[in-house]
C-alpha positions in Angstrom: 4.3 -22.3 0.2 3.6 -25.8 -2.3 3.5 -23.8 -5.6 5.5 -20.7 -6.2 8.4 -19.0 -8.2 11.9 -18.8 -7.6 11.7 -15.1 -6.8 9.0 -15.6 -4.1 10.8 -18.2 -2.5 14.2 -16.2 -2.6 12.1 -13.5 -0.6 10.7 -16.2 2.0 13.9 -18.0 2.6 16.3 -14.3 2.5 18.7 -16.1 0.4 21.0 -15.0 -1.6 20.2 -15.6 -5.5 23.3 -17.9 -6.1 22.7 -20.1 -2.9 19.1 -20.5 -3.8 20.3 -22.1 -7.3 22.4 -24.5 -5.6 19.9 -25.7 -3.2 17.4 -26.0 -5.6 19.8 -28.0 -7.6 20.4 -30.5 -4.8 16.8 -31.0 -4.2 16.2 -32.1 -8.2 18.7 -34.7 -7.6 16.8 -36.4 -5.0 13.2 -35.7 -6.7 12.6 -33.4 -3.8 11.4 -30.5 -6.1 10.2 -29.9 -9.6 9.8 -27.1 -12.1 6.6 -26.7 -14.2 7.5 -24.3 -16.6 8.7 -20.7 -16.4 7.2 -17.3 -17.1 9.7 -14.9 -18.5 9.7 -12.7 -15.2 10.1 -13.9 -11.7 12.1 -17.2 -12.5 10.9 -20.9 -12.6 7.9 -22.2 -11.0 8.6 -24.5 -8.5 6.4 -27.3 -7.2 6.8 -29.3 -3.9 5.4 -32.8 -4.5 2.3 -33.6 -2.2 3.7 -36.6 -0.4 6.8 -34.0 0.9 4.3 -31.4 1.8 2.7 -34.1 4.3 6.1 -34.4 6.1 5.9 -30.8 7.0 6.3 -31.3 10.8 9.3 -33.9 10.4 11.0 -31.3 8.2 10.0 -28.5 10.8 12.5 -30.0 13.0 15.3 -30.0 10.5 14.9 -26.1 9.7 16.3 -23.2 12.0 13.9 -20.8 13.0 11.0 -22.3 11.5 8.6 -19.8 12.7 10.0 -17.0 10.6 9.7 -19.4 7.4 6.0 -20.0 8.6 5.6 -16.5 9.0 6.8 -15.3 5.8 4.9 -18.0 3.8 1.8 -16.7 5.9 2.3 -13.4 5.2 3.4 -13.8 1.1 0.2 -15.6 1.1 -2.2 -13.1 2.9 -1.2 -10.3 0.3 -2.4 -12.7 -2.7 -5.3 -14.9 -1.5 -7.1 -16.4 -4.0 -9.0 -19.4 -4.3 -8.3 -20.4 -7.8 -5.3 -22.4 -7.6 -4.1 -21.4 -11.5 -5.0 -17.8 -10.7 -3.1 -17.8 -7.3 0.1 -19.1 -9.2 0.2 -15.9 -11.0 -1.0 -13.6 -8.3 1.5 -14.6 -6.5 4.4 -13.9 -9.1 3.0 -10.7 -9.6 3.2 -9.9 -5.8 6.6 -11.3 -5.5 7.8 -9.1 -8.2 6.2 -6.1 -6.2 8.0 -7.2 -3.4 11.3 -7.0 -5.5 10.6 -3.8 -6.8 10.3 -4.8 -10.1 7.1 -3.0 -10.8 7.9 -3.0 -14.9 8.3 -6.9 -14.7 5.0 -7.2 -12.6 2.9 -5.3 -15.0 4.4 -7.7 -17.9 3.1 -10.7 -16.1 -0.2 -9.2 -15.0 -0.3 -8.4 -18.5 0.2 -12.0 -19.8 -2.4 -13.0 -17.0 -5.0 -10.8 -18.2 -4.6 -12.1 -21.7 -4.9 -15.7 -20.8 -7.9 -15.1 -18.5 -9.6 -12.3 -19.8 -13.2 -13.0 -18.0 -11.8 -13.1 -14.5 -12.5 -10.3 -12.4 -9.4 -10.7 -9.7 -7.1 -10.9 -12.5 -8.3 -7.6 -13.9 -8.1 -6.1 -10.8 -4.6 -7.2 -10.5 -3.6 -5.3 -13.7 -5.5 -2.3 -12.7 -3.1 -2.4 -9.5 -0.2 -3.3 -11.8 -0.7 -0.2 -13.9 -1.0 2.3 -11.1 2.4 0.6 -9.6 4.6 1.3 -12.4 6.6 4.7 -12.7 4.7 7.0 -13.7 1.5 5.1 -12.8 -0.4 4.7 -16.4 -3.9 6.0 -14.9 -6.0 5.6 -17.9 -5.3 1.7 -18.5 -5.8 1.1 -14.5 -9.0 2.9 -14.9 -10.1 0.7 -17.8 -9.0 -2.5 -16.1 -10.2 -1.7 -12.8 -14.0 -0.9 -14.4 -14.0 -4.2 -16.1 -12.9 -5.7 -12.6 -16.4 -4.0 -11.7 -18.0 -5.3 -14.3 -17.0 -8.7 -13.9 -18.4 -8.5 -10.2 -14.9 -8.4 -8.5 -15.5 -8.5 -4.7 -12.0 -7.8 -3.8 -11.9 -5.2 -0.7 -9.3 -3.5 -2.7 -11.0 -2.9 -5.8 -12.8 0.3 -5.3 -10.0 2.0 -3.6 -7.5 1.3 -6.5 -10.1 2.8 -8.7 -10.3 5.9 -6.7 -6.6 6.1 -6.8 -6.7 5.8 -10.8 -9.8 8.4 -10.9 -7.9 11.3 -8.5 -4.7 10.6 -10.8 -7.0 11.5 -14.0 -8.9 14.2 -12.0 -12.3 12.3 -12.5 -13.8 13.8 -9.8 -17.4 13.1 -11.4 -15.8 9.6 -11.5 -15.1 9.5 -7.9 -18.8 10.5 -7.1 -20.1 7.9 -9.6 -17.9 5.1 -7.8 -18.7 6.3 -4.3 -22.3 5.7 -5.1 -22.1 2.3 -6.3 -24.3 0.0 -4.2 -21.5 -1.7 -2.5 -22.5 -1.5 1.6 -19.1 -0.4 3.7 -16.9 -0.4 0.7 -15.1 2.4 2.1 -16.6 3.1 5.5 -15.8 6.5 7.0 -13.6 7.5 4.4 -16.7 7.8 1.6 -18.0 10.8 2.8 -14.4 12.4 3.2 -13.9 11.1 -0.3 -16.8 12.9 -1.8 -16.1 15.9 0.1 -12.5 16.1 -2.1 -14.6 15.6 -5.3 -17.1 18.0 -4.4 -14.2 20.6 -3.5 -12.3 20.1 -7.0 -15.4 20.4 -8.9 -16.2 23.9 -7.3 -12.7 24.9 -8.2 -13.3 24.0 -11.8 -16.4 25.8 -11.9 -15.2 28.8 -10.0 -12.1 29.0 -12.4 -14.6 29.0 -15.3 -16.4 32.0 -13.3 -19.6 29.9 -12.8 -19.8 30.5 -9.1 -23.5 29.3 -8.9 -22.6 26.1 -10.0 -19.5 26.3 -7.6 -21.5 27.2 -4.8 -23.9 24.1 -5.5 -21.0 21.7 -5.3 -19.7 23.1 -1.8 -23.2 23.1 -0.5 -23.5 19.5 -1.5 -20.2 18.6 0.4 -21.0 20.3 3.3 -24.2 18.9 3.7 -23.1 15.2 3.4 -20.4 15.7 5.6 -22.5 17.6 8.6 -25.2 14.5 7.8 -22.3 12.2 9.0 -20.9 14.2 11.6 -24.7 14.5 13.2 -25.2 10.7 13.6 -21.7 10.5 16.0 -20.7 7.3 14.6 -17.5 8.8 12.9 -14.5 7.9 15.1 -11.3 7.7 12.8 -11.9 10.4 10.3 -14.1 13.1 12.5 -11.0 15.5 12.9 -10.2 15.5 8.8 -14.1 15.8 8.2 -14.3 18.9 10.4 -11.1 20.4 8.6 -12.6 19.6 5.1 -16.0 21.1 6.3 -13.9 24.3 6.9 -12.6 24.5 3.8 -15.7 24.0 2.1 -17.3 26.6 4.0 -14.3 29.0 3.6 -14.6 28.6 -0.5 -18.4 28.8 -0.3 -18.1 32.4 1.3 -16.1 33.1 -1.4 -18.2 31.6 -4.3 -21.2 33.1 -2.7 -19.2 36.8 -2.3 -18.7 36.5 -5.9 -21.8 35.5 -7.2 -23.8 38.0 -5.8 -23.5 41.5 -7.6 -26.7 43.4 -5.9 -25.6 44.8 -2.6 -29.7 44.1 -1.5 -28.7 40.3 -1.7 -25.9 41.0 0.0 -27.6 39.1 3.0 -27.0 35.8 1.5 -23.3 36.0 2.2 -23.8 37.2 5.5 -26.3 34.3 6.2 -23.7 32.0 5.1 -21.2 33.7 7.1 -23.1 32.9 10.2 -23.9 29.5 9.2 -20.1 28.6 8.9 -19.6 30.7 12.1 -22.0 28.4 14.5 -20.5 25.3 13.1 -16.4 26.9 14.0 -15.7 26.5 10.3 -14.5 30.2 9.7 -11.8 32.6 9.9 -11.5 35.9 11.4 -11.1 37.6 8.5 -14.3 36.0 7.0 -16.3 36.8 10.0 -15.3 40.2 9.6 -15.9 40.4 6.0 -19.6 39.0 6.4 -20.2 41.7 9.0 -19.4 44.3 5.9 -21.3 43.0 3.9 -24.5 42.9 6.3 -23.5 46.8 6.6 -23.4 47.1 3.3 -26.7 45.3 2.6 -28.3 47.8 5.1 -27.0 50.7 3.1 -28.3 49.6 -0.2 -32.0 48.8 1.7 -31.7 52.6 2.9 -31.2 53.4 -0.6 -34.0 51.7 -2.1 -36.2 53.0 0.7 -36.6 50.8 4.1 -40.0 48.7 4.5 -41.6 46.7 7.6 -40.2 43.5 6.4 -36.7 44.8 5.9 -36.6 46.3 9.4 -38.0 43.1 11.1 -34.9 41.2 8.8 -32.7 43.7 10.4 -33.6 42.8 14.0 -33.1 39.3 13.3 -29.7 39.7 12.0 -28.7 42.5 14.9 -29.7 39.6 17.3 -27.6 36.8 15.6 -24.6 39.4 16.0 -25.0 39.9 19.5 -25.1 36.2 19.7 -21.9 36.0 17.8 -20.2 38.8 20.0 -20.8 36.6 23.2 -19.6 33.4 21.4 -16.0 35.2 20.4 -16.5 36.8 24.4 -16.7 33.1 26.0 -13.3 31.8 23.4 -10.4 30.4 25.4 -8.4 33.2 23.9 -11.0 35.9 23.1 -9.7 38.2 20.0 -10.1 41.9 21.7 -9.7 43.6 18.2 -12.3 41.2 16.5 -14.5 41.8 19.5 -14.5 45.6 19.1 -15.0 45.7 15.1 -18.2 43.5 15.5 -19.2 45.3 18.7 -18.8 48.7 16.4 -21.0 47.2 13.6 -23.5 46.2 16.3 -23.9 50.0 17.5 -24.1 51.0 14.2 -27.1 48.8 13.2 -28.9 49.2 16.2 -29.0 52.9 15.7 -30.2 52.9 12.4 -32.6 50.3 13.5 -34.0 52.6 15.9 -34.0 55.7 13.8 -36.0 54.0 11.1 -38.4 52.3 13.5 -39.2 55.5 15.0 -39.5 57.0 11.6 -42.1 54.1 10.6 -43.9 55.1 13.7 -44.5 58.5 13.2 -45.9 57.5 9.9 -47.8 55.2 11.3 -49.4 58.0 13.8 -49.8 60.4 10.9 -51.5 58.5 8.9 -54.0 57.5 11.7 
């Protein structure tokens, strides 16, 4: 390790506290190790002279199970890599405190580091992570630290993930959309669309509770379109199932919000069309499909009360063909729901009968007009 803290050395060697203190005392007698000051948490800073580090191969032959020690040292450094030696020392100490479960102490050290290196992006990222690890997490302070890290051009791969965590705890869904819109290629990979869909879903819930059903529908449509755009590329691997599941949830809520936003039965066709789109993407429950069929029938009943026109009859013909296709798909299902098929067939028969009656009446009117 070369330069470490007493706590970090204890973790790497898996030594007891008392034994480690005794061993360090013996090494100091022969000037094989020196201390370079302390911070309040994590114990003394321990430094190995350069000439001792150069003897690593010789020392290795005297150590029991050197591979385990080397692996533990490599693992400790992988968890907190940094090219700046002084910054690294603070980072190593914080990581060691986290491994020890001392999250409050780790936060204190991170705060000291942030005070000492106010313009260092990685230290701000470290501070944000420390705030998120406390119990309970201080999401607002973490958000501020991580924003500052971003503004300071932090390049750490975990920055945006940590920032998303803070935003989720704050329920700042717009903030999540803003972060995932940042021009940082492959910052989130496949998870980006899932994060954005979740944010859109939560924003729709908020709008729905305020009875702004149109706005809620807009958020849901946006989430659905983003998911479908990604799925159509065929490049999704690890999150495909989650994306499909999320799309189903968004469609379910979209049908509900569309239904609540439409008060005029003459516009119930909109609910039906959303239902059809959801069905074609296998993102709908049987209950929602039945509800959509009912709205289609109610729409036509409203058309009849208003007066049937040729364009309305043409629209009905298109929907009848769609219902036929739905029935075909339902029959081909691996476990067809007979009751559902019967209900949809009943609706189809009713619409067909009415379509023929009005088409015949319209033909009579045309003949009489001639």
